[in-house]
C-alpha positions in Angstrom: 0.0 0.0 0.0 1.3 3.4 -0.8 0.2 7.0 -0.7 0.7 9.3 -3.7 0.4 13.0 -3.2 -0.5 15.2 -6.2 -0.6 18.9 -6.7 -3.6 20.7 -8.4 -2.1 20.0 -11.8 -1.7 16.3 -11.3 2.0 16.3 -10.8 3.4 13.9 -8.2 4.7 15.7 -5.2 5.6 12.7 -3.1 4.9 9.1 -2.6 5.5 6.7 0.2 4.8 3.2 1.4 2.5 2.7 4.4 2.1 -1.1 4.2 3.9 -1.5 7.5 1.2 0.5 9.4 -2.0 -0.3 7.5 -4.0 -3.5 7.3 -7.2 -2.5 5.3 -7.3 1.2 4.5 -10.7 2.4 3.3 -11.0 6.2 3.9 -8.8 9.3 3.8 -9.0 12.9 4.7 -6.3 15.6 5.1 -6.1 18.7 7.3 -4.5 22.1 6.7 -1.3 21.1 8.6 -0.2 18.6 6.0 -1.4 15.5 7.9 -3.1 12.5 6.2 -5.7 10.6 8.2 -6.4 7.1 6.9 -9.1 4.8 8.4 -8.1 1.2 8.8 -11.0 -1.2 8.9 -9.0 -4.2 10.3 -7.0 -2.2 12.8 -10.2 -0.5 14.1 -8.6 3.0 14.0 -7.3 5.9 12.0 -3.6 6.2 11.3 -2.0 9.6 10.8 0.9 10.4 8.5 2.7 13.6 7.5 3.3 14.4 3.8 6.8 12.9 4.0 5.4 9.5 5.0 6.3 9.6 8.7 3.8 7.8 10.9 2.6 10.2 13.5 -0.1 8.7 15.7 -3.2 6.5 15.9 -6.7 7.7 16.7 -9.3 5.4 18.1 -8.9 1.6 18.5 -10.8 -1.6 19.1 -13.7 -1.1 21.4 -14.0 2.6 20.5 -14.0 2.7 16.7 -14.7 -0.9 15.5 -14.4 -1.6 11.8 -14.3 2.0 10.5 -15.8 2.6 7.1 -14.5 6.2 6.8 -13.0 9.2 8.3 -13.9 12.9 8.1 -13.0 16.3 9.3 -15.8 18.6 10.6 -16.0 22.3 9.9 -14.7 22.9 13.4 -11.7 20.6 12.9 -12.8 17.5 14.7 -12.0 14.0 13.3 -15.0 11.8 12.9 -14.7 8.0 12.5 -17.7 6.2 11.1 -18.3 2.5 11.6 -21.2 0.1 11.2 -20.3 -2.5 13.7 -23.7 -3.7 15.1 -25.3 -0.2 14.5 -24.0 2.9 12.7 -21.7 4.7 15.0 -19.9 8.0 14.8 -17.0 8.7 17.1 -15.6 12.2 17.4 -12.0 13.0 18.3 -9.7 16.0 18.4 -7.0 16.0 15.8 -4.6 15.0 18.5 -6.6 11.9 19.2 -8.6 12.9 22.4 -12.1 11.2 22.5 -14.7 14.0 22.4 -17.9 12.1 22.0 -19.7 9.2 20.3 -23.1 8.8 18.6 -25.0 5.6 17.9 -27.9 5.1 15.5 -30.7 3.1 16.8 -31.4 1.9 13.2 -29.8 -1.3 12.1 -28.3 -0.7 8.6 -27.3 -3.1 5.9 -23.5 -3.1 5.4 -22.3 0.4 4.9 -19.8 1.3 2.3 -19.0 5.0 2.7 -19.7 8.1 4.7 -19.5 11.8 3.9 -19.7 15.0 5.9 -21.6 18.0 4.7 -21.0 21.6 5.6 -24.3 21.8 7.6 -23.2 19.1 9.9 -25.1 16.3 8.2 -23.6 12.9 7.8 -24.5 10.9 4.7 -24.2 7.1 4.9 -24.2 4.9 1.8 -25.6 1.5 2.5 -25.7 -1.9 0.7 -29.5 -1.7 0.5 -29.1 1.0 -2.2 -30.1 3.8 0.2 -28.5 7.0 1.5 -29.2 7.8 5.2 -28.7 11.3 6.4 -27.9 12.0 10.0 -27.6 15.4 11.6 -24.5 15.9 13.8 -25.1 19.0 15.9 -23.2 19.9 19.0 -25.4 21.0 21.8 -23.8 23.5 24.2 -23.5 22.7 27.8 -26.1 24.5 29.9 -24.8 25.6 33.3 -27.3 26.4 36.0 
């Protein structure tokens, strides 16, 4: 497995092997700090690399983000890991890897193939039953009394 980085014109900027760190990669997102976040279905986590191919850290893990199907970056910079182990789950982390929250759908889905984040906070889930499911991820502020 390897990562190839292109510029806007399609020229190769860099390429590196990541086979040593990944078992079954299936989703990718990048941030504005030149970091690459790759979801790994078999390793139950997201692995983070820099553009030079250096392995930086792992986010999530078995029991927290089981069998991820994708990774996303919210408008506020949080990392979301989607998985469909038992139910559809969305686990939210800081970019450093701190667990911030988790959501679970009460709907049992067929096998899910992909997930996408929309600007309004919606999460779109593509399922094996030829349907798209749209979930709304909205942070509710803490109310202090």
